[in-house]
C-alpha positions as CSV (number, residue, x, y, z in Angstrom):
1,X,-94.7,95.8,-45.1
2,X,-91.0,94.1,-43.6
3,X,-88.6,96.9,-42.5
4,X,-85.0,96.9,-41.3
5,X,-85.4,96.5,-37.8
6,X,-84.4,93.8,-35.5
7,X,-85.8,95.7,-32.5
8,X,-84.5,94.4,-28.7
9,X,-87.0,91.8,-26.9
10,X,-87.2,93.6,-24.1
11,X,-89.1,97.0,-25.9
12,X,-90.2,99.4,-24.4
13,X,-86.6,99.4,-22.0
14,X,-88.0,102.6,-20.5
15,X,-91.7,103.6,-20.0
16,X,-92.9,106.4,-18.0
17,X,-93.3,105.5,-14.5
18,X,-89.2,104.7,-15.0
19,X,-88.8,108.0,-14.4
20,X,-89.5,110.0,-11.8
21,X,-91.6,114.0,-12.0
22,X,-89.3,116.3,-11.3
23,X,-91.1,118.3,-9.4
24,X,-94.2,116.8,-6.6
25,X,-96.2,117.7,-8.3
26,X,-95.8,116.9,-11.4
27,X,-96.3,113.5,-12.6
28,X,-94.0,111.4,-15.7
29,X,-97.1,111.9,-19.0
30,X,-94.7,110.3,-21.8
31,X,-91.3,109.0,-22.8
32,X,-89.5,110.7,-26.1
33,X,-87.5,110.7,-28.9
34,X,-83.3,110.5,-26.7
35,X,-80.6,111.8,-27.9
36,X,-77.5,108.7,-27.2
37,X,-73.9,109.6,-27.4
38,X,-71.0,107.5,-26.2
39,X,-69.1,108.9,-22.2
40,X,-67.3,106.4,-19.6
41,X,-67.2,104.0,-22.0
42,X,-71.3,103.8,-21.1
43,X,-74.2,104.4,-23.6
44,X,-76.7,108.1,-22.3
45,X,-80.0,108.9,-23.4
46,X,-80.7,112.7,-23.3
47,X,-84.4,111.4,-22.9
48,X,-87.4,114.1,-23.7
49,X,-89.9,114.4,-20.3
50,X,-93.2,115.9,-21.1
51,X,-94.5,116.3,-17.8
52,X,-98.0,117.9,-16.4
53,X,-99.7,118.0,-13.3
54,X,-102.9,115.6,-12.8
55,X,-105.0,115.7,-14.9
56,X,-108.9,116.8,-13.4
57,X,-112.0,116.8,-15.2
58,X,-113.4,119.5,-17.3
59,X,-110.3,121.4,-17.6
60,X,-107.3,120.8,-19.6
61,X,-103.7,122.8,-18.0
62,X,-101.5,124.2,-19.8
63,X,-97.8,124.2,-17.9
64,X,-94.9,126.4,-18.8
65,X,-91.7,128.7,-17.2
66,X,-92.6,132.4,-16.1
67,X,-89.0,134.3,-16.7
68,X,-87.4,133.2,-13.5
69,X,-87.3,130.4,-14.9
70,X,-90.4,128.8,-12.0
71,X,-93.0,126.5,-13.3
72,X,-96.8,128.5,-13.9
73,X,-99.4,125.8,-14.7
74,X,-103.0,127.7,-16.6
75,X,-106.1,125.6,-16.0
76,X,-108.7,126.6,-18.6
77,X,-112.0,124.7,-18.9
78,X,-112.6,122.4,-22.0
79,X,-116.0,124.4,-22.3
80,X,-114.4,127.2,-22.8
81,X,-115.6,129.0,-26.0
82,X,-111.6,130.7,-26.8
83,X,-110.5,126.6,-26.9
84,X,-109.7,125.1,-29.3
85,X,-109.1,121.7,-28.3
86,X,-108.3,120.1,-31.5
87,X,-104.6,117.8,-30.8
88,X,-104.0,116.7,-27.4
89,X,-100.6,118.1,-27.6
90,X,-101.2,121.5,-28.7
91,X,-104.5,124.0,-28.0
92,X,-105.1,127.1,-28.7
93,X,-106.4,129.8,-25.9
94,X,-107.6,133.0,-27.6
95,X,-105.8,133.2,-30.3
96,X,-102.4,132.3,-28.9
97,X,-101.0,128.4,-29.3
98,X,-99.6,126.2,-26.0
99,X,-98.2,122.5,-24.8
100,X,-100.8,120.2,-23.1
101,X,-97.5,119.0,-21.4
102,X,-93.6,120.9,-20.9
103,X,-90.9,118.6,-21.7
104,X,-87.3,118.7,-20.6
105,X,-84.3,116.5,-21.1
106,X,-83.5,113.3,-18.7
107,X,-79.8,111.7,-18.2
108,X,-79.4,108.2,-18.6
109,X,-77.0,105.3,-18.7
110,X,-76.0,101.6,-19.4
111,X,-73.5,99.1,-19.0
112,X,-74.6,97.9,-21.7
113,X,-77.5,99.5,-23.8
114,X,-80.3,97.7,-22.9
115,X,-81.1,98.9,-19.5
116,X,-80.4,102.6,-18.4
117,X,-80.8,104.7,-15.1
118,X,-80.0,108.0,-13.6
119,X,-76.7,108.7,-12.4
120,X,-76.4,111.0,-8.9
121,X,-74.4,114.4,-10.2
122,X,-76.3,114.7,-13.7
123,X,-79.6,116.3,-13.6
124,X,-81.5,117.4,-16.5
125,X,-81.7,119.6,-18.3
126,X,-84.8,122.5,-18.3
127,X,-85.0,125.5,-20.7
128,X,-83.6,128.8,-19.9
129,X,-84.9,132.1,-20.5
130,X,-88.2,133.9,-22.3
131,X,-87.2,131.9,-25.7
132,X,-87.6,127.8,-24.2
133,X,-91.1,129.3,-21.7
134,X,-92.9,125.9,-23.5
135,X,-89.8,123.1,-22.6
136,X,-87.3,122.0,-24.9
137,X,-87.4,119.1,-26.7
138,X,-85.7,116.2,-29.0
139,X,-81.9,117.0,-28.1
140,X,-79.3,115.4,-31.3
141,X,-76.7,115.0,-29.4
142,X,-72.9,114.9,-31.8
143,X,-69.0,114.8,-30.7
144,X,-66.6,117.3,-32.1
145,X,-62.8,117.1,-31.5
146,X,-63.4,117.2,-26.8
147,X,-66.5,119.0,-27.1
148,X,-69.9,117.5,-27.3
149,X,-72.7,119.7,-28.7
150,X,-76.7,119.8,-28.5
151,X,-79.1,121.0,-30.6
152,X,-83.0,120.6,-29.6
153,X,-85.7,122.0,-30.2
154,X,-86.7,125.4,-28.0
155,X,-90.3,126.5,-27.5
156,X,-91.7,129.1,-26.5
157,X,-94.6,131.5,-27.4
158,X,-93.0,132.8,-30.2
159,X,-92.5,130.1,-32.1
160,X,-90.1,127.1,-31.7
161,X,-86.1,127.5,-33.5
162,X,-83.4,125.9,-32.7
163,X,-81.2,125.8,-29.7
164,X,-77.5,124.6,-28.9
165,X,-75.5,124.4,-25.5
166,X,-72.2,122.2,-25.6
167,X,-70.3,121.1,-22.3
168,X,-67.2,118.8,-21.8
169,X,-68.4,116.9,-18.7
170,X,-72.2,116.7,-19.1
171,X,-72.9,119.0,-15.2
172,X,-71.1,121.9,-16.6
173,X,-73.6,123.7,-19.7
174,X,-72.8,126.9,-22.0
175,X,-75.8,129.1,-21.7
176,X,-78.8,128.4,-24.6
177,X,-78.4,130.0,-28.0
178,X,-81.0,130.2,-30.2
179,X,-79.1,129.2,-34.0
180,X,-81.9,129.5,-36.2
181,X,-84.5,130.9,-35.7
182,X,-89.0,129.9,-35.6
183,X,-90.1,127.9,-37.5
184,X,-87.7,124.7,-37.6
185,X,-86.3,121.8,-35.3
186,X,-85.0,118.2,-36.3
187,X,-80.9,119.8,-36.3
188,X,-78.4,117.2,-36.5
189,X,-75.4,118.7,-36.7
190,X,-72.3,117.1,-38.9
191,X,-70.1,114.0,-36.3
192,X,-66.6,116.1,-38.0
193,X,-66.0,119.0,-40.0
194,X,-65.9,119.7,-43.7
195,X,-63.3,121.9,-45.3
196,X,-63.1,123.6,-41.5
197,X,-66.7,123.9,-41.4
198,X,-69.9,122.8,-39.0
199,X,-72.8,120.8,-41.0
200,X,-75.7,120.1,-40.0
201,X,-79.1,119.6,-41.4
202,X,-81.7,121.9,-40.1
203,X,-86.1,121.5,-41.1
204,X,-88.0,125.0,-41.3
205,X,-91.1,125.4,-42.0
206,X,-94.2,127.3,-43.4
207,X,-97.7,126.7,-43.3
208,X,-98.2,129.3,-46.6
209,X,-95.6,128.2,-49.2
210,X,-93.4,125.4,-49.5
211,X,-93.6,122.8,-47.3
212,X,-91.3,120.4,-44.1
213,X,-88.4,119.7,-46.1
214,X,-84.7,118.7,-44.7
215,X,-82.4,121.6,-45.9
216,X,-78.4,121.3,-45.1
217,X,-76.3,124.4,-44.3
218,X,-72.6,125.2,-42.5
219,X,-71.0,126.7,-40.0
220,X,-67.8,128.9,-39.1
221,X,-68.1,129.3,-35.3
222,X,-71.2,126.4,-35.0
223,X,-73.3,129.4,-33.2
224,X,-73.9,131.2,-37.0
225,X,-75.6,128.9,-39.9
226,X,-75.7,129.9,-43.6
227,X,-75.0,129.2,-46.8
228,X,-78.8,126.5,-46.7
229,X,-80.4,124.4,-49.6
230,X,-83.4,122.6,-49.3
231,X,-82.0,118.7,-50.2
232,X,-84.6,116.2,-49.2
233,X,-88.6,116.9,-50.2
234,X,-91.3,115.2,-49.6
235,X,-92.9,112.6,-52.1
236,X,-96.6,113.4,-52.8
237,X,-98.0,109.4,-52.8
238,X,-95.4,108.3,-50.6
239,X,-95.5,107.6,-47.2
240,X,-93.3,110.7,-46.7
241,X,-95.5,112.5,-48.2
242,X,-96.3,115.2,-46.1
243,X,-93.7,115.7,-44.1
244,X,-89.6,114.8,-43.7
245,X,-87.3,115.6,-40.1
246,X,-83.5,114.7,-39.7
247,X,-82.6,112.1,-37.5
248,X,-79.6,112.1,-35.4
249,X,-76.1,112.7,-37.3
250,X,-75.4,111.7,-40.6
251,X,-72.9,108.7,-40.6
252,X,-69.6,108.5,-42.6
253,X,-69.7,105.7,-45.3
254,X,-67.2,104.6,-47.2
255,X,-69.8,105.4,-50.1
256,X,-70.9,108.8,-48.1
257,X,-72.8,109.7,-45.2
258,X,-76.2,107.4,-43.9
259,X,-78.8,109.9,-42.9
260,X,-81.6,108.1,-40.3
261,X,-84.7,109.7,-41.7
262,X,-88.4,110.2,-40.6
263,X,-91.9,110.5,-42.8
264,X,-95.2,111.4,-42.2
265,X,-98.1,110.3,-44.3
266,X,-100.8,112.0,-44.5
267,X,-102.9,110.2,-42.0
268,X,-100.4,110.7,-39.3
269,X,-97.6,108.1,-39.5
270,X,-93.8,108.6,-38.9
271,X,-91.9,106.2,-40.1
272,X,-88.2,105.1,-40.5
273,X,-85.8,105.9,-44.1
274,X,-82.2,106.6,-45.4
275,X,-81.0,109.5,-48.1
276,X,-76.9,109.4,-48.7
277,X,-74.9,112.4,-48.8
278,X,-71.3,113.0,-50.5
279,X,-68.4,112.9,-48.7
280,X,-67.0,116.4,-50.0
281,X,-70.3,118.0,-50.7
282,X,-73.3,116.7,-48.5
283,X,-75.3,118.6,-50.9
284,X,-75.1,116.4,-52.9
285,X,-77.7,113.4,-52.7
286,X,-76.3,110.0,-53.8
287,X,-79.1,108.2,-53.0
288,X,-82.2,107.7,-50.9
289,X,-84.8,104.6,-49.6
290,X,-87.9,104.1,-51.3
291,X,-89.1,102.5,-48.7
292,X,-89.1,102.7,-44.9
293,X,-86.9,100.7,-43.5
294,X,-88.5,100.6,-40.0
295,X,-92.3,101.0,-40.0
296,X,-94.6,101.1,-36.4
297,X,-95.5,97.5,-35.8
298,X,-95.1,96.4,-33.4
299,X,-97.8,97.7,-30.1
300,X,-96.3,99.7,-28.3
301,X,-95.7,101.0,-31.5
302,X,-99.3,101.6,-32.9
303,X,-100.8,102.0,-29.6
304,X,-99.6,105.3,-27.2
305,X,-100.2,108.7,-26.8
306,X,-99.8,108.7,-29.9
307,X,-100.5,105.9,-32.1
308,X,-98.4,104.7,-35.3
309,X,-95.1,106.7,-35.2
310,X,-91.3,105.9,-34.6
311,X,-88.8,108.9,-34.5
312,X,-85.2,108.8,-34.0
313,X,-82.8,111.3,-32.8
314,X,-80.2,108.7,-31.6
315,X,-77.9,106.1,-32.3
316,X,-75.0,103.8,-31.4
317,X,-72.5,103.1,-34.4
318,X,-70.4,99.4,-33.8
319,X,-68.8,98.9,-37.4
320,X,-71.3,98.1,-39.3
321,X,-73.7,97.2,-36.5
322,X,-76.2,100.8,-35.8
323,X,-78.4,100.7,-33.0
324,X,-81.1,103.4,-32.9
325,X,-82.8,104.5,-29.5
326,X,-86.2,106.2,-31.1
327,X,-89.6,107.0,-29.7
328,X,-92.6,105.3,-30.0
329,X,-95.8,106.3,-30.6
330,X,-94.5,109.6,-28.6
331,X,-95.1,107.0,-25.1
332,X,-92.1,105.1,-24.5
333,X,-88.6,104.2,-25.5
334,X,-87.3,101.3,-27.9
335,X,-84.1,100.4,-29.1
336,X,-83.4,98.3,-32.6
337,X,-80.6,97.2,-34.2
338,X,-79.4,97.6,-38.1
339,X,-77.2,96.7,-40.3
340,X,-76.0,99.5,-42.0
341,X,-74.7,97.8,-45.1
342,X,-78.0,96.8,-45.7
343,X,-79.3,100.5,-45.0
344,X,-77.0,102.0,-48.0
345,X,-77.8,98.3,-50.1
346,X,-81.6,100.5,-49.7
347,X,-80.3,104.1,-50.2
348,X,-78.7,103.7,-53.0
349,X,-80.9,100.4,-55.1
350,X,-82.5,103.2,-56.9
351,X,-78.8,104.6,-58.5
C-alpha cells in the first residue's frame, strides 16, 4: 500500500545509543514518539526515553519511582508462577501491572530539523509524585500565547492518565496536574482557543464496553475539562479497527482543523491517518481518510522493540509542508514530510 510520506533519507535520525542514560546504572532501551515545537529559532524534540538496568538471564526487572522520587528496581524470576509475562512492555505480578521500562522526556534541538543534540541547561523532565511513579510518556506540545502546554501520559500503579505541565522557557515548569484521570491518554490540545476556550482531543478507554475512541473536550482554564464528546471511532475490518488515538495539535487550515491520528488493527500494526473538524465547532467531523497516509514499510519501522509501528505526536508546519516526527517500531525516532493539501484531499475524498 503506497502512502503519502516522503521519509528522511537519514532515517532513523535518533537511535537509543545516541542518548546518554539518566543514571550510570541504567541503559536506554528504546526511544519513542517525540513532542515537537519551535523555540529560539530551532526545532526541538521532547523525546520519550525508556530505560532499565541491564537484563540478567532468568529475571525481569520492574523500575519505579518511590514517594521521594528515587528510582527503585524490583527483580522477579521469569519462572515465578505469579508472573504473567505475555507482553514485553507490560507484565503482571501478583495481580498488579508493571512496566518493564521507566520513561522520562529528554530535550534535543536542531538548526536544520535533521541533526538533533542535547543542549546544556535544558535537563530531562521526569515523573513526579504518586501519579507518575511508573514514568511519563508520549508528550504533546502546543504554544498558546506565550505559554507552552505539555500534555503527556502519566503512569502509576493506579492507572494511566493525562498529566499537564506548562513552561515559558523550558527550564522552569509548573507542578504536574492530572487533567484527565485513568484510563486516558493521547491528549492533544488545539493550537489556539475557540470562543475563549481551550479544546483538546483525548482517548478514554474501557475494557468492558465501548472502545479505544477519540473524544473532544473543552476547558476555560486548561485544567478543568468537560463537554466530552466521542467524535472518531474504530472501523471494523479496516486498518484502524482496534484502536485510534490523536497525534499532535490539530492544524488550522482554510477547510477546517486537520488532525493526524494513529490507528491499529487486530494484528497490532500501527498506521497514520487524518480527519478534519469544523473550525467553529470542532465536534463536527467533516471528513476522514479511508486509507492510511503512512504505513510501516521500511526496515526500521517493521523491526524493533515492537515492530510494524509508526506513531506520532509531534510535527512542524511550514506552509503546505508538514514535517512529522514519529516513533518507528517503538525504538527509533524518524521523520517524514507530507503535503497538507494532499492530506486534505485524501480526508475529503469521500464527501
